N, CA, C, O and the ligand as a Tripos MOL2 file, in Angstrom:
@<TRIPOS>MOLECULE
protein
  289   287    73     0     0
PROTEIN
NO_CHARGES

@<TRIPOS>ATOM
      1 N         128.4150  129.3350  194.6560 N.3       1 MET1
      2 CA        127.2940  129.4010  193.7210 C.3       1 MET1
      3 C         126.1730  128.4980  194.2210 C.2       1 MET1
      4 O         126.4180  127.4080  194.7380 O.2       1 MET1
      5 N         124.9430  128.9680  194.0590 N.am      2 PHE2
      6 CA        123.7790  128.2070  194.5030 C.3       2 PHE2
      7 C         123.4290  127.1070  193.4950 C.2       2 PHE2
      8 O         123.2720  127.3770  192.3050 O.2       2 PHE2
      9 N         123.3120  125.8960  193.9670 N.am      3 ALA3
     10 CA        122.9070  124.7900  193.1020 C.3       3 ALA3
     11 C         121.5190  124.3230  193.5290 C.2       3 ALA3
     12 O         121.3000  123.9870  194.6920 O.2       3 ALA3
     13 N         120.5950  124.3050  192.5890 N.am      4 SER4
     14 CA        119.2240  123.9070  192.8950 C.3       4 SER4
     15 C         119.1490  122.4050  193.1460 C.2       4 SER4
     16 O         119.8790  121.6140  192.5490 O.2       4 SER4
     17 N         118.2500  122.0440  194.0420 N.am      5 ARG5
     18 CA        118.0070  120.6090  194.2720 C.3       5 ARG5
     19 C         117.2760  120.0020  193.0820 C.2       5 ARG5
     20 O         117.3250  118.7920  192.8630 O.2       5 ARG5
     21 N         116.6130  120.8330  192.3340 N.am      6 TYR6
     22 CA        115.7930  120.3440  191.2230 C.3       6 TYR6
     23 C         116.4250  120.6980  189.8870 C.2       6 TYR6
     24 O         116.9850  121.7800  189.7100 O.2       6 TYR6
     25 N         116.3240  119.7760  188.9630 N.am      7 MET7
     26 CA        116.7980  119.9980  187.5910 C.3       7 MET7
     27 C         115.7180  119.4710  186.6530 C.2       7 MET7
     28 O         115.0670  118.4690  186.9510 O.2       7 MET7
     29 N         115.5260  120.1440  185.5190 N.am      8 PRO8
     30 CA        114.5380  119.6190  184.5700 C.3       8 PRO8
     31 C         115.1120  118.4280  183.7980 C.2       8 PRO8
     32 O         116.2940  118.4070  183.4560 O.2       8 PRO8
     33 N         114.2660  117.4520  183.5340 N.am      9 CYS9
     34 CA        114.6630  116.3350  182.6710 C.3       9 CYS9
     35 C         114.8980  116.9070  181.2720 C.2       9 CYS9
     36 O         114.0820  117.6860  180.7790 O.2       9 CYS9
     37 N         115.9940  116.5300  180.6370 N.am     10 ARG10
     38 CA        116.3090  117.0750  179.3010 C.3      10 ARG10
     39 C         115.3260  116.6050  178.2360 C.2      10 ARG10
     40 O         115.1060  117.2930  177.2390 O.2      10 ARG10
     41 N         114.7410  115.4390  178.4470 N.am     11 ARG11
     42 CA        113.8370  114.8950  177.4180 C.3      11 ARG11
     43 C         112.4050  115.3940  177.5780 C.2      11 ARG11
     44 O         111.7660  115.7650  176.5940 O.2      11 ARG11
     45 N         111.8850  115.4080  178.8390 N.am     12 CYS12
     46 CA        110.4580  115.7230  179.0100 C.3      12 CYS12
     47 C         110.2120  117.0090  179.7950 C.2      12 CYS12
     48 O         109.0680  117.4530  179.8900 O.2      12 CYS12
     49 N         111.2570  117.6190  180.3610 N.am     13 GLY13
     50 CA        111.1050  118.8710  181.0780 C.3      13 GLY13
     51 C         110.6060  118.7320  182.5100 C.2      13 GLY13
     52 O         110.4480  119.7360  183.2050 O.2      13 GLY13
     53 N         110.3550  117.5020  182.9650 N.am     14 ALA14
     54 CA        109.8670  117.3060  184.3370 C.3      14 ALA14
     55 C         110.9120  117.7950  185.3340 C.2      14 ALA14
     56 O         112.1100  117.5830  185.1440 O.2      14 ALA14
     57 N         110.4460  118.4560  186.4050 N.am     15 SER15
     58 CA        111.3460  118.9240  187.4450 C.3      15 SER15
     59 C         111.6720  117.7480  188.3660 C.2      15 SER15
     60 O         110.7770  117.1590  188.9730 O.2      15 SER15
     61 N         112.9480  117.4160  188.4620 N.am     16 LEU16
     62 CA        113.3550  116.2350  189.2170 C.3      16 LEU16
     63 C         114.3290  116.6090  190.3220 C.2      16 LEU16
     64 O         115.2650  117.3820  190.1160 O.2      16 LEU16
     65 N         114.0910  116.0480  191.4870 N.am     17 GLU17
     66 CA        115.0470  116.1940  192.5790 C.3      17 GLU17
     67 C         116.2430  115.3060  192.2540 C.2      17 GLU17
     68 O         116.1010  114.2990  191.5600 O.2      17 GLU17
     69 N         117.4070  115.6730  192.7480 N.am     18 ARG18
     70 CA        118.6200  114.9150  192.4150 C.3      18 ARG18
     71 C         118.4550  113.4160  192.6290 C.2      18 ARG18
     72 O         118.8740  112.6090  191.8000 O.2      18 ARG18
     73 N         117.8370  113.0530  193.7580 N.am     19 SER19
     74 CA        117.7030  111.6290  194.0790 C.3      19 SER19
     75 C         116.7640  110.9050  193.1070 C.2      19 SER19
     76 O         116.8190  109.6800  192.9930 O.2      19 SER19
     77 N         115.9090  111.6470  192.4140 N.am     20 GLU20
     78 CA        114.9440  111.0310  191.4950 C.3      20 GLU20
     79 C         115.5160  110.8230  190.0860 C.2      20 GLU20
     80 O         114.9890  110.0270  189.3090 O.2      20 GLU20
     81 N         116.5960  111.5440  189.7650 N.am     21 ARG21
     82 CA        117.0670  111.5630  188.3770 C.3      21 ARG21
     83 C         117.4510  110.2100  187.8270 C.2      21 ARG21
     84 O         117.1150  109.8870  186.6880 O.2      21 ARG21
     85 N         118.1560  109.4040  188.6230 N.am     22 ALA22
     86 CA        118.6650  108.1180  188.1300 C.3      22 ALA22
     87 C         117.5280  107.1770  187.7260 C.2      22 ALA22
     88 O         117.6200  106.4870  186.7110 O.2      22 ALA22
     89 N         116.4560  107.1520  188.5240 N.am     23 GLY23
     90 CA        115.3810  106.2080  188.2410 C.3      23 GLY23
     91 C         114.2510  106.7840  187.4110 C.2      23 GLY23
     92 O         113.2280  106.1290  187.2100 O.2      23 GLY23
     93 N         114.4300  108.0130  186.9220 N.am     24 HIS24
     94 CA        113.3430  108.6730  186.1970 C.3      24 HIS24
     95 C         113.1040  108.0470  184.8290 C.2      24 HIS24
     96 O         114.0400  107.8060  184.0660 O.2      24 HIS24
     97 N         111.8420  107.7930  184.5380 N.am     25 GLU25
     98 CA        111.4380  107.3990  183.1830 C.3      25 GLU25
     99 C         110.3850  108.4040  182.7410 C.2      25 GLU25
    100 O         109.4150  108.6470  183.4580 O.2      25 GLU25
    101 N         110.5710  108.9810  181.5770 N.am     26 CYS26
    102 CA        109.6430  109.9970  181.0800 C.3      26 CYS26
    103 C         108.2970  109.3540  180.7800 C.2      26 CYS26
    104 O         108.2320  108.2720  180.1960 O.2      26 CYS26
    105 N         107.2230  110.0270  181.1830 N.am     27 SER27
    106 CA        105.9060  109.5320  180.7880 C.3      27 SER27
    107 C         105.6750  109.9660  179.3360 C.2      27 SER27
    108 O         106.0570  111.0680  178.9410 O.2      27 SER27
    109 N         105.0610  109.1060  178.5670 N.am     28 LEU28
    110 CA        104.8410  109.3870  177.1480 C.3      28 LEU28
    111 C         104.0320  110.6690  176.9660 C.2      28 LEU28
    112 O         104.3380  111.4830  176.0950 O.2      28 LEU28
    113 N         102.9900  110.8480  177.7960 N.am     29 GLU29
    114 CA        102.1350  112.0250  177.6830 C.3      29 GLU29
    115 C         102.9300  113.3080  177.9280 C.2      29 GLU29
    116 O         102.7910  114.2850  177.1930 O.2      29 GLU29
    117 N         103.7600  113.2930  178.9640 N.am     30 ARG30
    118 CA        104.5590  114.4740  179.2860 C.3      30 ARG30
    119 C         105.6010  114.7340  178.1920 C.2      30 ARG30
    120 O         105.8540  115.8800  177.8180 O.2      30 ARG30
    121 N         106.1980  113.6510  177.6880 N.am     31 LEU31
    122 CA        107.1940  113.7690  176.6220 C.3      31 LEU31
    123 C         106.5760  114.4260  175.3760 C.2      31 LEU31
    124 O         107.1770  115.3110  174.7680 O.2      31 LEU31
    125 N         105.3740  113.9800  175.0100 N.am     32 LEU32
    126 CA        104.6990  114.5530  173.8340 C.3      32 LEU32
    127 C         104.3100  116.0110  174.0700 C.2      32 LEU32
    128 O         104.4730  116.8540  173.1870 O.2      32 LEU32
    129 N         103.7880  116.3050  175.2780 N.am     33 ASP33
    130 CA        103.4320  117.6980  175.5970 C.3      33 ASP33
    131 C         104.6590  118.6000  175.4960 C.2      33 ASP33
    132 O         104.5810  119.7020  174.9540 O.2      33 ASP33
    133 N         105.7870  118.1320  176.0150 N.am     34 TYR34
    134 CA        107.0140  118.9330  176.0190 C.3      34 TYR34
    135 C         107.5190  119.1540  174.5920 C.2      34 TYR34
    136 O         107.9400  120.2550  174.2380 O.2      34 TYR34
    137 N         107.4710  118.0980  173.7790 N.am     35 GLN35
    138 CA        107.9300  118.2270  172.3930 C.3      35 GLN35
    139 C         107.0120  119.1520  171.6050 C.2      35 GLN35
    140 O         107.4850  119.9530  170.7980 O.2      35 GLN35
    141 N         105.7000  119.0500  171.8310 N.am     36 MET36
    142 CA        104.7630  119.9520  171.1460 C.3      36 MET36
    143 C         104.9920  121.3940  171.5980 C.2      36 MET36
    144 O         104.8950  122.3200  170.7930 O.2      36 MET36
    145 N         105.2930  121.5860  172.8800 N.am     37 PHE37
    146 CA        105.5790  122.9350  173.3830 C.3      37 PHE37
    147 C         106.8220  123.5020  172.6850 C.2      37 PHE37
    148 O         106.8400  124.6700  172.2980 O.2      37 PHE37
    149 N         107.8510  122.6780  172.5280 N.am     38 GLN38
    150 CA        109.0810  123.1330  171.8750 C.3      38 GLN38
    151 C         108.8660  123.4190  170.3880 C.2      38 GLN38
    152 O         109.5760  124.2370  169.8030 O.2      38 GLN38
    153 N         107.8950  122.7510  169.7840 N.am     39 LEU39
    154 CA        107.6300  122.9180  168.3480 C.3      39 LEU39
    155 C         106.5220  123.9350  168.0620 C.2      39 LEU39
    156 O         106.1090  124.0880  166.9130 O.2      39 LEU39
    157 N         106.0350  124.6340  169.1000 N.am     40 ARG40
    158 CA        104.8450  125.4770  168.9320 C.3      40 ARG40
    159 C         105.0090  126.5250  167.8420 C.2      40 ARG40
    160 O         104.0660  126.7950  167.0980 O.2      40 ARG40
    161 N         106.1960  127.1190  167.7360 N.am     41 GLU41
    162 CA        106.3870  128.1470  166.7030 C.3      41 GLU41
    163 C         106.4130  127.5280  165.3100 C.2      41 GLU41
    164 O         105.9190  128.1150  164.3470 O.2      41 GLU41
    165 N         107.0020  126.3220  165.2140 N.am     42 GLU42
    166 CA        107.0430  125.6300  163.9310 C.3      42 GLU42
    167 C         105.6270  125.2270  163.4990 C.2      42 GLU42
    168 O         105.2730  125.3370  162.3260 O.2      42 GLU42
    169 N         104.8240  124.7590  164.4630 N.am     43 VAL43
    170 CA        103.4430  124.3750  164.1700 C.3      43 VAL43
    171 C         102.6480  125.6000  163.7210 C.2      43 VAL43
    172 O         101.9040  125.5380  162.7420 O.2      43 VAL43
    173 N         102.8080  126.7090  164.4380 N.am     44 ALA44
    174 CA        102.0970  127.9440  164.0640 C.3      44 ALA44
    175 C         102.5610  128.4190  162.6820 C.2      44 ALA44
    176 O         101.7510  128.8840  161.8800 O.2      44 ALA44
    177 N         103.8600  128.2990  162.4070 N.am     45 GLY45
    178 CA        104.3930  128.6960  161.1040 C.3      45 GLY45
    179 C         103.8490  127.8240  159.9840 C.2      45 GLY45
    180 O         103.5620  128.3040  158.8870 O.2      45 GLY45
    181 N         103.7090  126.5220  160.2810 N.am     46 PHE46
    182 CA        103.1500  125.6240  159.2740 C.3      46 PHE46
    183 C         101.7150  126.0260  158.9440 C.2      46 PHE46
    184 O         101.3410  126.1090  157.7740 O.2      46 PHE46
    185 N         100.9120  126.2760  159.9800 N.am     47 GLU47
    186 CA         99.5150  126.6630  159.7360 C.3      47 GLU47
    187 C          99.4410  127.9470  158.9140 C.2      47 GLU47
    188 O          98.6120  128.0680  158.0120 O.2      47 GLU47
    189 N         100.2980  128.8890  159.2250 N.am     48 HIS48
    190 CA        100.3160  130.1520  158.4800 C.3      48 HIS48
    191 C         100.6270  129.8780  157.0020 C.2      48 HIS48
    192 O          99.9620  130.4170  156.1180 O.2      48 HIS48
    193 N         101.6410  129.0380  156.7340 N.am     49 CYS49
    194 CA        102.0180  128.6970  155.3520 C.3      49 CYS49
    195 C         100.9060  127.9140  154.6600 C.2      49 CYS49
    196 O         100.6150  128.1300  153.4840 O.2      49 CYS49
    197 N         100.2880  126.9970  155.4140 N.am     50 PHE50
    198 CA         99.2270  126.1680  154.8470 C.3      50 PHE50
    199 C          98.0620  127.0310  154.3640 C.2      50 PHE50
    200 O          97.6130  126.9010  153.2250 O.2      50 PHE50
    201 N          97.5730  127.9230  155.2480 N.am     51 TRP51
    202 CA         96.4430  128.7740  154.8700 C.3      51 TRP51
    203 C          96.8460  129.7750  153.7950 C.2      51 TRP51
    204 O          96.0360  130.1250  152.9370 O.2      51 TRP51
    205 N          98.0920  130.2350  153.8380 N.am     52 GLY52
    206 CA         98.5850  131.1360  152.7990 C.3      52 GLY52
    207 C          98.6030  130.4470  151.4450 C.2      52 GLY52
    208 O          98.2550  131.0440  150.4260 O.2      52 GLY52
    209 N          99.0180  129.1650  151.4460 N.am     53 HIS53
    210 CA         99.0400  128.4030  150.1970 C.3      53 HIS53
    211 C          97.6190  128.2210  149.6550 C.2      53 HIS53
    212 O          97.3700  128.4040  148.4640 O.2      53 HIS53
    213 N          96.6890  127.8580  150.5530 N.am     54 LEU54
    214 CA         95.3090  127.6640  150.0890 C.3      54 LEU54
    215 C          94.7090  128.9520  149.5500 C.2      54 LEU54
    216 O          93.7890  128.9070  148.7330 O.2      54 LEU54
    217 N          95.2020  130.0810  149.9840 N.am     55 ASP55
    218 CA         94.6950  131.3670  149.5350 C.3      55 ASP55
    219 C          95.3630  131.8220  148.2360 C.2      55 ASP55
    220 O          94.9320  132.8070  147.6360 O.2      55 ASP55
    221 N          96.4150  131.1140  147.7940 N.am     56 SER56
    222 CA         97.0910  131.4820  146.5450 C.3      56 SER56
    223 C          96.2770  130.9340  145.3620 C.2      56 SER56
    224 O          95.3680  130.1240  145.5430 O.2      56 SER56
    225 N          96.6150  131.3860  144.1610 N.am     57 ALA57
    226 CA         95.8900  130.9180  142.9730 C.3      57 ALA57
    227 C          96.0290  129.3950  142.8270 C.2      57 ALA57
    228 O          95.0450  128.7050  142.5570 O.2      57 ALA57
    229 N          97.2420  128.8770  143.0050 N.am     58 TYR58
    230 CA         97.4510  127.4300  142.8810 C.3      58 TYR58
    231 C          96.7080  126.6730  143.9800 C.2      58 TYR58
    232 O          96.1320  125.6130  143.7310 O.2      58 TYR58
    233 N          96.7230  127.2250  145.2050 N.am     59 GLY59
    234 CA         96.0150  126.5890  146.3180 C.3      59 GLY59
    235 C          94.5180  126.5450  146.0780 C.2      59 GLY59
    236 O          93.8680  125.5340  146.3450 O.2      59 GLY59
    237 N          93.9690  127.6470  145.5720 N.am     60 ARG60
    238 CA         92.5270  127.6730  145.2760 C.3      60 ARG60
    239 C          92.1890  126.6500  144.1990 C.2      60 ARG60
    240 O          91.1420  126.0060  144.2560 O.2      60 ARG60
    241 N          93.0860  126.4990  143.2070 N.am     61 PHE61
    242 CA         92.8560  125.4890  142.1770 C.3      61 PHE61
    243 C          92.8680  124.0900  142.8020 C.2      61 PHE61
    244 O          92.0140  123.2620  142.4840 O.2      61 PHE61
    245 N          93.8290  123.8270  143.6850 N.am     62 GLU62
    246 CA         93.9000  122.5150  144.3290 C.3      62 GLU62
    247 C          92.6410  122.2060  145.1350 C.2      62 GLU62
    248 O          92.1480  121.0790  145.1130 O.2      62 GLU62
    249 N          92.1230  123.2060  145.8460 N.am     63 VAL63
    250 CA         90.8910  123.0180  146.6160 C.3      63 VAL63
    251 C          89.7330  122.7100  145.6670 C.2      63 VAL63
    252 O          88.9290  121.8130  145.9200 O.2      63 VAL63
    253 N          89.6620  123.4620  144.5780 N.am     64 TRP64
    254 CA         88.5990  123.2430  143.5830 C.3      64 TRP64
    255 C          88.7170  121.8320  142.9940 C.2      64 TRP64
    256 O          87.7180  121.1240  142.8660 O.2      64 TRP64
    257 N          89.9590  121.4240  142.6330 N.am     65 GLU65
    258 CA         90.2000  120.1110  142.0430 C.3      65 GLU65
    259 C          89.8460  118.9900  143.0230 C.2      65 GLU65
    260 O          89.2600  117.9820  142.6300 O.2      65 GLU65
    261 N          90.2060  119.1680  144.3040 N.am     66 ALA66
    262 CA         89.8950  118.1540  145.3090 C.3      66 ALA66
    263 C          88.3800  118.0130  145.4760 C.2      66 ALA66
    264 O          87.8590  116.9010  145.5650 O.2      66 ALA66
    265 N          87.6840  119.1400  145.5170 N.am     67 ALA67
    266 CA         86.2280  119.0990  145.6450 C.3      67 ALA67
    267 C          85.5970  118.4290  144.4370 C.2      67 ALA67
    268 O          84.6300  117.6780  144.5690 O.2      67 ALA67
    269 N          86.1570  118.7070  143.2340 N.am     68 ARG68
    270 CA         85.6290  118.0870  142.0190 C.3      68 ARG68
    271 C          85.8080  116.5710  142.0740 C.2      68 ARG68
    272 O          84.9010  115.8280  141.6990 O.2      68 ARG68
    273 N          86.9780  116.1020  142.5430 N.am     69 ARG69
    274 CA         87.2300  114.6630  142.6250 C.3      69 ARG69
    275 C          86.2920  113.9830  143.6380 C.2      69 ARG69
    276 O          85.8530  112.8530  143.4260 O.2      69 ARG69
    277 N          85.9980  114.6790  144.7240 N.am     70 VAL70
    278 CA         85.1090  114.0990  145.7340 C.3      70 VAL70
    279 C          83.6990  113.9260  145.1530 C.2      70 VAL70
    280 O          83.0170  112.9370  145.4250 O.2      70 VAL70
    281 N          83.2830  114.9030  144.3550 N.am     71 ARG71
    282 CA         81.9240  114.8310  143.7830 C.3      71 ARG71
    283 C          81.7970  113.6990  142.7660 C.2      71 ARG71
    284 O          80.7040  113.1650  142.5760 O.2      71 ARG71
    285 N          82.9090  113.3220  142.1030 N.am     72 GLU72
    286 CA         82.8230  112.2650  141.0760 C.3      72 GLU72
    287 C          82.6780  110.8850  141.6730 C.2      72 GLU72
    288 O          82.5940  109.9000  140.9400 O.2      72 GLU72
    289 ZN        111.7840  112.8470  181.6300 Zn       73 ZN73
@<TRIPOS>BOND
     1     1     2 1
     2     2     3 1
     3     3     4 2
     4     3     5 am
     5     5     6 1
     6     6     7 1
     7     7     8 2
     8     7     9 am
     9     9    10 1
    10    10    11 1
    11    11    12 2
    12    11    13 am
    13    13    14 1
    14    14    15 1
    15    15    16 2
    16    15    17 am
    17    17    18 1
    18    18    19 1
    19    19    20 2
    20    19    21 am
    21    21    22 1
    22    22    23 1
    23    23    24 2
    24    23    25 am
    25    25    26 1
    26    26    27 1
    27    27    28 2
    28    27    29 am
    29    29    30 1
    30    30    31 1
    31    31    32 2
    32    31    33 am
    33    33    34 1
    34    34    35 1
    35    35    36 2
    36    35    37 am
    37    37    38 1
    38    38    39 1
    39    39    40 2
    40    39    41 am
    41    41    42 1
    42    42    43 1
    43    43    44 2
    44    43    45 am
    45    45    46 1
    46    46    47 1
    47    47    48 2
    48    47    49 am
    49    49    50 1
    50    50    51 1
    51    51    52 2
    52    51    53 am
    53    53    54 1
    54    54    55 1
    55    55    56 2
    56    55    57 am
    57    57    58 1
    58    58    59 1
    59    59    60 2
    60    59    61 am
    61    61    62 1
    62    62    63 1
    63    63    64 2
    64    63    65 am
    65    65    66 1
    66    66    67 1
    67    67    68 2
    68    67    69 am
    69    69    70 1
    70    70    71 1
    71    71    72 2
    72    71    73 am
    73    73    74 1
    74    74    75 1
    75    75    76 2
    76    75    77 am
    77    77    78 1
    78    78    79 1
    79    79    80 2
    80    79    81 am
    81    81    82 1
    82    82    83 1
    83    83    84 2
    84    83    85 am
    85    85    86 1
    86    86    87 1
    87    87    88 2
    88    87    89 am
    89    89    90 1
    90    90    91 1
    91    91    92 2
    92    91    93 am
    93    93    94 1
    94    94    95 1
    95    95    96 2
    96    95    97 am
    97    97    98 1
    98    98    99 1
    99    99   100 2
   100    99   101 am
   101   101   102 1
   102   102   103 1
   103   103   104 2
   104   103   105 am
   105   105   106 1
   106   106   107 1
   107   107   108 2
   108   107   109 am
   109   109   110 1
   110   110   111 1
   111   111   112 2
   112   111   113 am
   113   113   114 1
   114   114   115 1
   115   115   116 2
   116   115   117 am
   117   117   118 1
   118   118   119 1
   119   119   120 2
   120   119   121 am
   121   121   122 1
   122   122   123 1
   123   123   124 2
   124   123   125 am
   125   125   126 1
   126   126   127 1
   127   127   128 2
   128   127   129 am
   129   129   130 1
   130   130   131 1
   131   131   132 2
   132   131   133 am
   133   133   134 1
   134   134   135 1
   135   135   136 2
   136   135   137 am
   137   137   138 1
   138   138   139 1
   139   139   140 2
   140   139   141 am
   141   141   142 1
   142   142   143 1
   143   143   144 2
   144   143   145 am
   145   145   146 1
   146   146   147 1
   147   147   148 2
   148   147   149 am
   149   149   150 1
   150   150   151 1
   151   151   152 2
   152   151   153 am
   153   153   154 1
   154   154   155 1
   155   155   156 2
   156   155   157 am
   157   157   158 1
   158   158   159 1
   159   159   160 2
   160   159   161 am
   161   161   162 1
   162   162   163 1
   163   163   164 2
   164   163   165 am
   165   165   166 1
   166   166   167 1
   167   167   168 2
   168   167   169 am
   169   169   170 1
   170   170   171 1
   171   171   172 2
   172   171   173 am
   173   173   174 1
   174   174   175 1
   175   175   176 2
   176   175   177 am
   177   177   178 1
   178   178   179 1
   179   179   180 2
   180   179   181 am
   181   181   182 1
   182   182   183 1
   183   183   184 2
   184   183   185 am
   185   185   186 1
   186   186   187 1
   187   187   188 2
   188   187   189 am
   189   189   190 1
   190   190   191 1
   191   191   192 2
   192   191   193 am
   193   193   194 1
   194   194   195 1
   195   195   196 2
   196   195   197 am
   197   197   198 1
   198   198   199 1
   199   199   200 2
   200   199   201 am
   201   201   202 1
   202   202   203 1
   203   203   204 2
   204   203   205 am
   205   205   206 1
   206   206   207 1
   207   207   208 2
   208   207   209 am
   209   209   210 1
   210   210   211 1
   211   211   212 2
   212   211   213 am
   213   213   214 1
   214   214   215 1
   215   215   216 2
   216   215   217 am
   217   217   218 1
   218   218   219 1
   219   219   220 2
   220   219   221 am
   221   221   222 1
   222   222   223 1
   223   223   224 2
   224   223   225 am
   225   225   226 1
   226   226   227 1
   227   227   228 2
   228   227   229 am
   229   229   230 1
   230   230   231 1
   231   231   232 2
   232   231   233 am
   233   233   234 1
   234   234   235 1
   235   235   236 2
   236   235   237 am
   237   237   238 1
   238   238   239 1
   239   239   240 2
   240   239   241 am
   241   241   242 1
   242   242   243 1
   243   243   244 2
   244   243   245 am
   245   245   246 1
   246   246   247 1
   247   247   248 2
   248   247   249 am
   249   249   250 1
   250   250   251 1
   251   251   252 2
   252   251   253 am
   253   253   254 1
   254   254   255 1
   255   255   256 2
   256   255   257 am
   257   257   258 1
   258   258   259 1
   259   259   260 2
   260   259   261 am
   261   261   262 1
   262   262   263 1
   263   263   264 2
   264   263   265 am
   265   265   266 1
   266   266   267 1
   267   267   268 2
   268   267   269 am
   269   269   270 1
   270   270   271 1
   271   271   272 2
   272   271   273 am
   273   273   274 1
   274   274   275 1
   275   275   276 2
   276   275   277 am
   277   277   278 1
   278   278   279 1
   279   279   280 2
   280   279   281 am
   281   281   282 1
   282   282   283 1
   283   283   284 2
   284   283   285 am
   285   285   286 1
   286   286   287 1
   287   287   288 2
@<TRIPOS>SUBSTRUCTURE
     1 MET1         2 RESIDUE 1 A MET
     2 PHE2         6 RESIDUE 1 A PHE
     3 ALA3        10 RESIDUE 1 A ALA
     4 SER4        14 RESIDUE 1 A SER
     5 ARG5        18 RESIDUE 1 A ARG
     6 TYR6        22 RESIDUE 1 A TYR
     7 MET7        26 RESIDUE 1 A MET
     8 PRO8        30 RESIDUE 1 A PRO
     9 CYS9        34 RESIDUE 1 A CYS
    10 ARG10       38 RESIDUE 1 A ARG
    11 ARG11       42 RESIDUE 1 A ARG
    12 CYS12       46 RESIDUE 1 A CYS
    13 GLY13       50 RESIDUE 1 A GLY
    14 ALA14       54 RESIDUE 1 A ALA
    15 SER15       58 RESIDUE 1 A SER
    16 LEU16       62 RESIDUE 1 A LEU
    17 GLU17       66 RESIDUE 1 A GLU
    18 ARG18       70 RESIDUE 1 A ARG
    19 SER19       74 RESIDUE 1 A SER
    20 GLU20       78 RESIDUE 1 A GLU
    21 ARG21       82 RESIDUE 1 A ARG
    22 ALA22       86 RESIDUE 1 A ALA
    23 GLY23       90 RESIDUE 1 A GLY
    24 HIS24       94 RESIDUE 1 A HIS
    25 GLU25       98 RESIDUE 1 A GLU
    26 CYS26      102 RESIDUE 1 A CYS
    27 SER27      106 RESIDUE 1 A SER
    28 LEU28      110 RESIDUE 1 A LEU
    29 GLU29      114 RESIDUE 1 A GLU
    30 ARG30      118 RESIDUE 1 A ARG
    31 LEU31      122 RESIDUE 1 A LEU
    32 LEU32      126 RESIDUE 1 A LEU
    33 ASP33      130 RESIDUE 1 A ASP
    34 TYR34      134 RESIDUE 1 A TYR
    35 GLN35      138 RESIDUE 1 A GLN
    36 MET36      142 RESIDUE 1 A MET
    37 PHE37      146 RESIDUE 1 A PHE
    38 GLN38      150 RESIDUE 1 A GLN
    39 LEU39      154 RESIDUE 1 A LEU
    40 ARG40      158 RESIDUE 1 A ARG
    41 GLU41      162 RESIDUE 1 A GLU
    42 GLU42      166 RESIDUE 1 A GLU
    43 VAL43      170 RESIDUE 1 A VAL
    44 ALA44      174 RESIDUE 1 A ALA
    45 GLY45      178 RESIDUE 1 A GLY
    46 PHE46      182 RESIDUE 1 A PHE
    47 GLU47      186 RESIDUE 1 A GLU
    48 HIS48      190 RESIDUE 1 A HIS
    49 CYS49      194 RESIDUE 1 A CYS
    50 PHE50      198 RESIDUE 1 A PHE
    51 TRP51      202 RESIDUE 1 A TRP
    52 GLY52      206 RESIDUE 1 A GLY
    53 HIS53      210 RESIDUE 1 A HIS
    54 LEU54      214 RESIDUE 1 A LEU
    55 ASP55      218 RESIDUE 1 A ASP
    56 SER56      222 RESIDUE 1 A SER
    57 ALA57      226 RESIDUE 1 A ALA
    58 TYR58      230 RESIDUE 1 A TYR
    59 GLY59      234 RESIDUE 1 A GLY
    60 ARG60      238 RESIDUE 1 A ARG
    61 PHE61      242 RESIDUE 1 A PHE
    62 GLU62      246 RESIDUE 1 A GLU
    63 VAL63      250 RESIDUE 1 A VAL
    64 TRP64      254 RESIDUE 1 A TRP
    65 GLU65      258 RESIDUE 1 A GLU
    66 ALA66      262 RESIDUE 1 A ALA
    67 ALA67      266 RESIDUE 1 A ALA
    68 ARG68      270 RESIDUE 1 A ARG
    69 ARG69      274 RESIDUE 1 A ARG
    70 VAL70      278 RESIDUE 1 A VAL
    71 ARG71      282 RESIDUE 1 A ARG
    72 GLU72      286 RESIDUE 1 A GLU
    73 ZN73       289 GROUP 0 **** ****
């Protein structure tokens, strides 16, 4: 069986050569990008629910109430 010299880091997804794995430290930026990539469907689902809620009768009332409070 063919074994690749490179393996992705489980935490940040960086492609690492075998010799690099032991000393690898995930960069914060890459770690956040990877986590956001993994959560992309959840984020999109949240936005869909959020806008759907604002479009409901209760959501429209909340928007109206928030605007009223800001004006006071
Ligand atoms: Zn990593």
